[in-house]
Structure formats: structure tokens, C-alpha cells
C-alpha positions as CSV (number, residue, x, y, z in Angstrom):
1,M,-14.5,44.9,-7.4
2,K,-17.3,42.5,-6.4
3,K,-16.5,40.3,-9.4
4,T,-12.8,40.2,-8.4
5,L,-13.7,39.3,-4.8
6,F,-16.1,36.6,-6.0
7,A,-13.5,35.1,-8.3
8,A,-10.9,35.1,-5.5
9,A,-13.4,33.4,-3.2
10,L,-14.3,30.8,-5.8
11,A,-10.6,30.0,-6.6
12,A,-9.9,29.6,-2.8
13,A,-12.9,27.2,-2.5
14,F,-11.6,25.0,-5.3
15,A,-8.0,25.2,-4.0
16,A,-9.0,24.1,-0.5
17,P,-9.1,20.4,0.4
18,A,-12.5,18.8,-0.4
19,F,-12.6,16.9,2.9
20,A,-11.0,16.7,6.3
21,A,-9.2,13.4,6.8
22,D,-7.3,12.0,9.8
23,A,-3.7,11.0,9.2
24,F,-2.6,7.6,10.4
25,K,0.9,6.0,10.4
26,F,1.9,2.3,9.9
27,D,2.1,0.2,13.0
28,A,5.0,-1.9,11.8
29,G,4.6,-4.4,14.6
30,H,1.2,-5.3,13.3
31,T,1.7,-5.3,9.6
32,Y,2.5,-8.1,7.1
33,V,3.4,-7.5,3.5
34,G,3.7,-10.9,1.8
35,F,3.8,-12.5,-1.6
36,E,3.3,-15.9,-3.2
37,I,4.6,-17.1,-6.6
38,D,4.6,-20.4,-8.4
39,H,8.0,-22.2,-8.5
40,L,8.3,-24.3,-11.6
41,G,4.9,-26.0,-10.8
42,F,6.4,-27.8,-7.8
43,S,5.3,-25.4,-5.0
44,Q,4.4,-21.9,-4.1
45,T,7.3,-19.8,-2.9
46,L,6.3,-17.5,0.0
47,G,8.1,-14.4,1.2
48,E,7.5,-11.0,2.8
49,F,9.0,-7.5,3.1
50,T,9.8,-6.5,6.7
51,K,10.5,-2.7,6.3
52,Y,8.0,-0.2,5.0
53,D,6.6,3.2,5.8
54,G,3.5,5.0,4.8
55,T,0.6,7.3,5.6
56,L,-3.1,6.8,5.5
57,N,-5.4,9.7,5.2
58,L,-8.8,8.4,6.3
59,D,-12.1,10.1,5.8
60,R,-14.4,8.0,7.8
61,A,-17.5,9.9,6.8
62,N,-16.7,9.2,3.1
63,L,-14.2,6.4,2.6
64,A,-13.9,7.2,-1.1
65,N,-12.2,10.4,-0.1
66,S,-9.4,8.5,1.7
67,S,-5.9,8.0,0.3
68,I,-2.7,6.0,1.1
69,E,1.0,6.2,0.2
70,V,3.4,3.3,0.9
71,T,7.1,2.8,0.5
72,I,8.6,-0.7,0.8
73,D,12.3,-1.3,1.3
74,T,13.2,-4.0,-1.3
75,N,16.3,-4.9,0.6
76,S,14.1,-6.2,3.4
77,I,12.8,-9.2,1.4
78,D,12.7,-12.3,3.6
79,T,12.0,-15.9,2.5
80,D,13.7,-17.5,5.5
81,Q,16.5,-18.5,3.1
82,A,19.5,-16.2,3.2
83,D,21.1,-17.3,0.0
84,F,17.8,-17.1,-1.9
85,D,17.1,-13.6,-0.4
86,E,20.5,-12.4,-1.8
87,H,19.6,-13.8,-5.2
88,L,16.3,-12.0,-5.1
89,R,18.1,-8.7,-4.2
90,S,20.4,-9.1,-7.3
91,A,19.9,-7.6,-10.7
92,D,18.1,-10.8,-11.8
93,F,15.1,-9.8,-9.7
94,F,14.6,-6.7,-7.4
95,N,17.9,-5.1,-8.2
96,V,18.0,-3.4,-4.9
97,A,21.3,-1.5,-5.6
98,A,19.5,0.4,-8.4
99,H,15.9,0.3,-7.0
100,P,16.0,0.3,-3.2
101,T,12.3,0.9,-2.8
102,M,8.9,0.1,-4.3
103,T,6.0,2.5,-3.9
104,F,2.2,2.5,-4.0
105,K,0.2,5.7,-4.2
106,S,-3.5,5.5,-4.4
107,T,-5.4,7.4,-7.1
108,K,-8.9,6.2,-6.4
109,V,-10.8,4.6,-3.5
110,E,-14.1,3.0,-4.2
111,D,-16.4,2.1,-1.3
112,V,-18.3,-1.1,-2.5
113,G,-20.1,-1.6,0.8
114,N,-19.9,-3.6,4.0
115,G,-16.4,-2.5,4.7
116,A,-15.1,-3.5,1.3
117,L,-13.0,-1.1,-0.8
118,K,-11.4,-1.1,-4.2
119,V,-8.2,0.9,-4.0
120,T,-6.6,1.8,-7.3
121,G,-3.1,3.2,-7.3
122,D,0.2,3.7,-9.1
123,F,2.6,0.9,-8.1
124,T,6.3,1.6,-9.0
125,M,8.8,-1.3,-9.1
126,L,12.1,-1.5,-10.9
127,G,11.6,2.1,-11.9
128,Q,8.4,1.4,-13.8
129,T,4.9,2.5,-12.8
130,R,1.7,0.7,-13.6
131,P,-1.8,0.8,-12.1
132,V,-2.8,-1.8,-9.5
133,V,-6.2,-2.5,-7.8
134,L,-6.2,-3.7,-4.3
135,D,-9.2,-5.5,-2.8
136,V,-9.4,-4.1,0.7
137,K,-11.5,-4.9,3.7
138,L,-11.8,-2.4,6.5
139,N,-11.7,-4.6,9.6
140,K,-12.2,-2.1,12.3
141,I,-11.6,1.5,13.4
142,A,-11.5,2.1,17.2
143,P,-9.5,3.3,20.1
144,H,-6.8,0.8,21.1
145,P,-8.2,-1.2,24.1
146,F,-4.9,-1.1,26.0
147,R,-3.6,2.3,24.8
148,P,-6.6,4.7,25.1
149,T,-4.7,7.7,23.5
150,I,-4.3,5.7,20.3
151,E,-6.9,5.1,17.6
152,V,-6.3,2.1,15.3
153,A,-7.6,1.4,11.7
154,G,-7.1,-2.2,10.6
155,F,-7.2,-3.5,7.1
156,S,-6.8,-6.7,5.0
157,A,-5.8,-6.3,1.4
158,S,-4.9,-8.5,-1.6
159,T,-4.2,-8.4,-5.3
160,T,-2.5,-10.3,-8.0
161,I,0.0,-8.7,-10.4
162,D,1.7,-9.8,-13.6
163,R,5.4,-9.1,-12.7
164,T,6.5,-9.1,-16.3
165,Q,4.6,-5.8,-16.8
166,W,7.3,-4.2,-14.7
167,G,10.1,-5.8,-16.6
168,F,10.5,-8.3,-13.8
169,D,10.6,-11.3,-16.2
170,K,13.5,-13.5,-15.1
171,Y,12.6,-17.2,-15.6
172,A,9.0,-16.4,-16.6
173,P,6.8,-18.2,-17.3
174,A,8.6,-21.3,-15.7
175,V,8.6,-19.3,-12.5
176,G,5.2,-17.8,-12.4
177,A,4.4,-14.4,-13.8
178,Q,1.4,-14.0,-11.5
179,V,2.3,-12.9,-8.0
180,K,-0.3,-13.0,-5.3
181,I,0.1,-10.2,-2.7
182,R,-1.4,-10.2,0.7
183,I,-1.3,-7.4,3.2
184,E,-2.5,-7.4,6.9
185,T,-2.0,-4.0,8.4
186,E,-2.8,-1.6,11.2
187,F,-2.5,2.2,11.2
188,N,-2.3,4.3,14.3
189,R,-2.9,7.9,15.2
190,E,-2.7,9.9,18.4
191,L,-6.1,11.0,19.6
192,P,-6.6,14.6,20.5
193,A,-6.4,15.4,24.2
194,Q,-9.7,15.6,25.8
């Protein structure tokens, strides 16, 4: 009987979460998800996505135990050129009719010190999933100075991907295969009532 109880307790301990993290949601009004790609050697084409959602589970005592999931609406691509945006939405590029979203789901968070993180995750685009590593800087975690019931976590992140690895190879390499990605974001959570 004792062995059975011990085994049950041990199983429960391993099944329980290894840490307690706070859940934060995107503050879309203070988030930018942008990209930069070489255009035939003449210039860098810049654009962004304006619709996204996601959740950050933040373990401030041990940042390596944190995680993030993000979904980006591919139809929200914006280069300030309506005709070009429609071309980017076509089957030549993002094929939004078949693939309306891109997703990133972290698999590992490495705290490299001084607020710097390496966040590895599975990035899915055009139905294909490949690992991506984001260089992330934790800028600040604090109560919002004008909204005291809200806590804010702010981050800057960047990476460079080879788009052809996701089958996104139209016009490559004349139009660059390397895409620089930059993210500025804030996440919010409601603070518990005092």
C-alpha cells in the first residue's frame, strides 16, 4: 500500500507544472512585427504585420522557464503599397488563402544575462515548420505608470531567417533569401486586487 501511495505521489509531482508563471497578453497598440528583405540589390523592402495574438508565460524568478506562443495573421501584411500587398498575399508569396496564419511556439528559453535571452521555437509558415532562434532583450517589467492595475513586460527581439527553407522561394536569390525580422512588443496582465 505504501509503495502504491509513494508511486502515485511521485507521478503527481512529475505531472505538476515545474514552475508558476504569470500569463501576459499582447498589447497590440504597443507592438511592431516587421521585416526587411533585399530587393534586387537596389534597396531594402520594409513591411510589417498588423494583426497578431499570443500569450507569454513569464517566470520572472527563472526566465529560462518562460514560454511564448504567437499567431500572426498573414493577411495583415502592410508595406504601404496596396498593390504590392495584394501580390504578397497571393500564391507567389504568403498564399493567405491556404495559409492565413504563421505561428511561433517557443521550445527553449536561454537566459544569457543582463536581460538578454535566446528564445528557440518552432516557426510555421506556408504549412512548414522549422526551428528559429530569436535574440531577445527584456527591456522592463513593471506596473504601468498610468494604469496601476496593469503590469507590463516589454521586449525587443530580432532574427534572420532563410525564407527558402519554408518553400518561400519566389524570385530567390534575386530577391533576397535572407529576411531580417524585428519585433518590439509589450505584454500586459491584470494585477491581483490588493
